[in-house]
C-alpha positions as CSV (number, residue, x, y, z in Angstrom):
1,M,131.9,102.6,219.8
2,E,135.8,101.6,219.4
3,H,137.1,99.4,221.9
4,V,140.0,101.1,223.7
5,R,142.8,99.6,225.5
6,K,142.6,100.1,229.4
7,V,144.4,103.3,230.4
8,S,144.9,102.2,233.9
9,E,146.9,99.6,232.4
10,L,149.0,101.7,230.5
11,P,152.2,102.0,232.4
12,K,153.2,105.8,233.2
13,A,155.1,108.3,235.6
14,H,153.0,110.3,238.2
15,L,155.1,113.4,239.0
16,H,152.3,116.3,240.5
17,L,150.6,114.6,243.4
18,H,150.5,116.7,246.7
19,F,151.0,115.1,249.7
20,T,147.8,115.6,251.7
21,G,146.0,116.1,248.5
22,S,146.7,112.1,247.8
23,M,144.4,110.9,251.0
24,R,141.6,108.7,250.3
25,H,138.1,110.4,250.9
26,T,137.4,107.7,253.6
27,T,140.9,107.7,255.6
28,L,140.3,111.5,255.9
29,L,137.0,110.7,257.7
30,E,138.5,107.6,259.9
31,L,141.9,110.3,261.0
32,A,139.4,112.8,261.8
33,D,137.3,110.4,263.6
34,K,140.7,108.9,265.5
35,H,141.8,112.4,266.3
36,G,138.5,113.7,267.3
37,I,138.7,116.5,264.4
38,H,135.6,118.5,262.6
39,L,135.7,118.6,259.8
40,P,133.7,121.1,257.7
41,E,131.3,119.9,255.6
42,A,132.5,120.3,252.2
43,L,135.4,118.0,253.1
44,T,132.7,115.3,254.8
45,S,129.7,114.8,251.9
46,G,131.6,112.2,249.9
47,E,131.5,114.9,247.0
48,P,134.5,116.9,245.5
49,P,133.7,120.3,247.3
50,K,132.7,123.2,244.8
51,L,135.8,125.2,244.2
52,R,136.9,128.2,242.3
53,A,140.3,129.6,242.9
54,T,140.3,132.0,240.1
55,D,139.6,134.7,242.8
56,E,141.4,135.2,246.3
57,R,138.5,134.4,248.3
58,G,138.3,131.3,246.2
59,W,142.0,130.2,246.9
60,F,141.8,130.7,250.5
61,R,138.7,128.7,250.8
62,F,140.4,126.0,248.9
63,Q,143.7,126.3,251.2
64,R,141.3,126.2,253.9
65,L,139.9,122.8,253.2
66,Y,143.7,121.4,252.3
67,D,145.0,122.8,255.9
68,A,141.6,121.3,257.3
69,A,142.1,117.8,256.0
70,R,146.3,118.2,256.5
71,S,145.5,118.8,260.5
72,C,144.2,115.2,260.4
73,L,147.6,113.8,259.7
74,R,149.1,114.0,263.4
75,D,151.6,111.1,264.1
76,P,153.9,108.9,262.2
77,E,151.2,106.2,261.5
78,D,149.4,108.5,259.9
79,I,151.9,109.5,257.6
80,Q,152.9,106.1,256.6
81,R,148.9,105.1,256.0
82,L,148.7,108.2,253.7
83,V,151.5,107.3,251.9
84,R,150.9,103.4,251.6
85,E,147.8,104.3,250.3
86,A,148.7,106.6,247.8
87,A,151.0,104.2,246.4
88,E,148.1,101.9,246.3
89,E,146.3,103.8,244.5
90,D,149.0,104.8,242.0
91,L,149.8,101.2,241.3
92,K,145.7,100.8,240.5
93,D,146.4,103.0,237.8
94,G,149.0,101.8,236.2
95,S,151.9,104.4,238.0
96,G,155.5,103.1,238.0
97,W,157.0,105.9,239.4
98,L,155.6,108.4,242.0
99,E,157.5,111.8,242.7
100,I,155.1,112.9,245.7
101,Q,155.1,116.5,246.7
102,V,155.5,117.9,250.5
103,D,156.1,121.0,252.3
104,P,157.5,119.5,255.4
105,T,157.0,122.8,257.2
106,S,153.3,122.2,257.2
107,Y,153.8,119.1,258.9
108,A,156.7,120.0,261.4
109,P,154.4,121.5,264.5
110,R,152.6,117.9,265.0
111,L,155.5,115.8,264.3
112,G,158.3,117.1,266.5
113,G,160.1,120.0,263.9
114,L,161.2,120.1,261.0
115,I,163.6,117.6,260.5
116,P,161.8,114.6,262.5
117,A,158.9,115.6,260.1
118,L,161.3,115.0,257.0
119,E,162.9,111.9,258.3
120,I,158.9,110.6,258.9
121,I,158.3,111.3,255.6
122,L,161.1,109.7,254.0
123,D,160.8,106.8,256.2
124,A,156.9,106.2,254.9
125,V,158.0,106.8,251.4
126,D,161.0,104.2,251.5
127,T,158.6,101.7,253.4
128,A,156.0,102.2,250.9
129,S,158.2,101.7,248.0
130,R,159.4,98.7,249.4
131,E,156.5,97.0,250.5
132,T,154.3,97.7,247.3
133,G,157.2,97.6,244.7
134,L,155.9,101.3,243.2
135,G,159.3,103.4,242.5
136,M,158.6,106.4,245.0
137,R,160.7,109.5,245.7
138,V,159.9,112.8,247.2
139,L,159.8,116.5,245.6
140,V,160.1,119.2,248.5
141,A,158.2,122.1,248.0
142,A,158.4,125.7,249.3
143,N,155.7,127.9,249.8
144,R,155.0,130.9,247.8
145,M,153.0,133.1,250.7
146,K,155.9,132.6,253.3
147,H,159.4,134.1,253.5
148,P,162.1,133.5,250.7
149,L,164.4,132.8,253.5
150,D,162.3,129.3,254.7
151,A,162.7,128.7,251.1
152,R,166.2,128.6,251.5
153,T,166.3,126.3,254.7
154,L,164.1,124.0,253.0
155,A,166.1,123.7,249.9
156,R,169.6,123.0,252.1
157,L,167.2,120.7,253.8
158,A,166.2,118.6,250.9
159,V,170.1,118.8,249.4
160,R,171.1,117.3,252.6
161,Y,169.0,114.4,252.6
162,A,169.0,114.1,248.7
163,D,170.5,110.6,249.3
164,R,167.3,109.6,251.2
165,G,164.9,109.9,248.5
166,I,164.7,113.2,247.7
167,V,164.8,114.6,243.7
168,G,163.7,117.6,243.2
169,F,162.6,121.0,244.9
170,G,159.3,122.9,243.8
171,L,157.5,126.5,244.9
172,S,153.8,126.0,245.2
173,N,150.5,127.6,246.4
174,D,149.1,130.9,245.0
175,E,151.3,132.5,242.2
176,R,149.8,135.4,242.6
177,R,151.8,136.4,245.7
178,G,155.3,136.1,245.7
179,M,157.6,136.6,242.7
180,A,159.4,133.9,241.3
181,R,163.0,135.6,241.3
182,D,162.5,136.2,245.0
183,F,163.2,132.5,245.6
184,D,166.1,132.4,242.9
185,R,168.8,131.5,245.7
186,A,166.7,128.4,247.1
187,F,166.2,126.9,243.4
188,A,170.3,127.8,242.7
189,I,170.9,126.0,246.3
190,A,168.6,123.3,245.2
191,R,169.9,122.9,241.8
192,E,173.7,123.0,242.9
193,G,172.4,120.2,245.3
194,G,171.4,118.1,242.4
195,L,167.8,118.5,242.4
196,L,165.7,119.0,239.6
197,A,163.8,122.2,239.6
198,A,159.9,122.2,239.3
199,P,158.3,125.2,240.5
200,H,154.5,125.9,240.0
201,G,153.6,128.2,237.3
202,G,150.9,129.3,234.5
203,E,148.0,128.2,236.0
204,L,146.0,131.2,238.4
205,T,148.3,133.5,236.5
206,G,149.3,133.9,232.5
207,P,152.4,133.1,230.4
208,A,154.6,135.7,232.7
209,S,154.6,133.1,235.4
210,V,156.0,130.3,233.3
211,R,158.6,132.3,231.9
212,D,159.7,133.7,235.2
213,C,160.0,130.0,236.3
214,L,162.5,129.7,233.4
215,D,164.1,132.9,233.7
216,D,164.5,133.0,237.5
217,L,164.1,129.7,238.8
218,H,165.8,127.8,235.8
219,A,163.2,125.2,236.2
220,S,163.4,121.9,234.3
221,R,159.7,120.9,235.1
222,I,156.8,123.4,235.4
223,G,153.9,122.6,237.7
224,H,150.7,122.9,235.4
225,G,152.5,125.4,232.9
226,V,149.0,125.4,230.9
227,R,148.7,129.2,230.7
228,A,151.8,128.7,228.3
229,A,149.0,127.6,225.5
230,E,148.4,131.3,225.3
231,D,151.9,132.4,224.2
232,P,152.9,130.8,220.9
233,R,156.8,132.3,221.2
234,L,156.9,130.7,224.9
235,L,155.5,127.3,223.6
236,K,157.8,127.2,221.1
237,R,161.0,127.8,224.0
238,L,159.0,125.2,226.1
239,A,159.3,122.8,222.9
240,D,162.9,123.4,222.1
241,R,164.3,123.2,225.2
242,G,162.4,119.9,226.5
243,I,160.9,121.4,229.2
244,T,157.8,118.9,230.6
245,C,154.8,120.6,231.8
246,E,152.6,118.5,234.7
247,V,149.4,119.2,233.1
248,C,146.4,118.3,236.0
249,P,143.1,118.7,233.6
250,A,140.6,117.6,236.6
251,S,142.3,120.5,238.7
252,N,142.3,123.0,236.2
253,V,138.2,122.4,236.1
254,A,137.8,122.4,239.8
255,L,139.4,125.3,240.3
256,G,137.9,127.3,237.6
257,V,141.3,128.0,235.4
258,Y,139.2,126.3,232.7
259,E,135.4,126.1,232.3
260,K,135.0,122.5,231.0
261,P,137.8,119.5,230.6
262,E,137.7,120.6,226.7
263,D,138.8,123.7,227.6
264,V,142.0,122.3,229.1
265,P,144.7,123.2,226.0
266,L,146.0,119.6,226.1
267,R,146.1,119.6,222.3
268,T,147.5,123.2,221.9
269,L,150.6,121.8,224.1
270,F,150.9,118.2,222.6
271,E,151.0,119.5,218.9
272,A,153.4,122.4,219.8
273,G,155.7,119.7,221.0
274,V,155.5,120.5,224.4
275,P,156.3,117.4,226.5
276,M,153.8,116.8,229.3
277,A,153.4,114.4,232.6
278,L,149.5,113.9,233.3
279,G,149.1,114.4,237.0
280,A,146.3,114.5,239.6
281,D,147.3,117.4,241.8
282,D,144.9,117.0,244.6
283,P,142.6,113.7,244.2
284,L,141.2,114.5,247.8
285,L,139.5,117.6,246.6
286,F,139.0,117.0,243.0
287,G,137.5,113.5,242.9
288,S,140.0,111.8,240.3
289,R,143.5,109.8,240.5
290,L,145.9,109.6,237.5
291,A,144.2,107.3,234.7
292,A,141.0,109.4,235.1
293,Q,143.6,112.5,233.7
294,Y,144.5,110.3,230.7
295,D,140.6,109.6,230.4
296,I,140.1,113.1,229.8
297,A,142.8,113.4,227.2
298,R,140.8,110.4,225.5
299,R,137.4,111.5,226.2
300,H,137.5,115.5,225.6
301,H,140.4,115.7,223.5
302,G,140.6,112.9,221.2
303,F,143.8,111.5,221.9
304,M,143.9,108.1,220.3
305,D,145.6,105.3,222.2
306,A,149.3,105.8,220.3
307,E,148.9,109.4,221.3
308,L,148.1,108.3,225.0
309,A,151.5,106.1,225.0
310,E,153.4,109.1,223.9
311,L,151.8,110.9,226.8
312,A,153.2,108.0,229.5
313,R,156.4,107.9,227.5
314,Q,156.8,112.1,228.3
315,S,156.2,111.4,231.7
316,V,158.6,108.7,232.3
317,R,161.2,110.9,230.7
318,A,160.7,113.9,232.5
319,S,160.9,111.7,235.7
320,A,164.0,111.2,238.0
321,A,163.2,107.6,237.6
322,P,166.7,105.6,237.1
323,P,167.6,103.8,234.0
324,D,166.5,100.6,234.9
325,I,162.7,102.0,236.2
326,R,162.5,104.2,232.8
327,E,163.6,101.1,230.1
328,K,161.2,98.9,232.2
329,L,158.5,101.3,231.8
330,L,159.1,102.0,228.2
331,S,159.0,99.0,227.0
332,G,155.6,98.3,228.7
333,I,154.3,101.1,227.2
334,D,155.4,99.6,223.8
335,D,153.7,96.3,224.4
336,W,150.2,98.2,226.0
337,L,150.0,99.6,222.4
338,T,150.9,96.5,220.4
339,A,148.3,94.7,222.4
340,P,145.3,94.2,221.0
341,A,142.3,96.7,222.0
342,A,140.0,94.7,224.5
């Protein structure tokens, strides 16, 4: 077998990681114990739960497990621990820049309200970044299942705190609910405030949901976006405009978007010239972190080291990292590629 360079040593940016979903499994169990919370068996076994989100019931179950895990985050120390450990895990995987995605509304009831929750999260990110050396910023995400007015409130808040480390505005949850255009005002507020627009699309529904993100929300990145592979004209549009898709291969398989890792259309997107940033999405529920996504590209899609290096470059270019960090990461990628294979 060919000796290849370690993907965990390849410098990269991580642009698609959800807040609670970034938690270590051991931490979840310890926090549940600390707060006396009974977790569903699917979260205690140590094995990633069996999920399938391609029908309403499956998505509801996934959300229920996510909510159960989130209920274990009850005080500022829990938040600090989660963020610090997410940074440590990312560093182990070669990440030099992390944009962690959070809907602070979900944490507000236990942390004293929306603004205190956001401030606790931003403080934790700032501290973890300083202490670990990992560049870290926040992407505030609205929830498609809630009223668009809630999204506007969040967008205004995100803009107000942009100087505290918020770089983007997203839209997550079941894309079969709530039309993208319902959230156009929220995204306009975010864009006018200098935040990048990165809504989820093209995961549970097809190419049309990616087009809606482009037409209605003026997205500069798409969370997932893999289903664009079904529409050659849409692929060309993404490639021509340099819109990056945050592709999460392990997540796609875990949620039943594709049957097997080799079915995820990494090659289709790559060869169409669509920039990609591989992401882990929710490691707590899917059982794998950032470097493992690059392993999937290598093992199941035949990506050679030069192509993996290009994927890493695409993740850095699509990030909100300042020029000095970007240059450092890009030159680290070149070094990884020119070093002799192990």
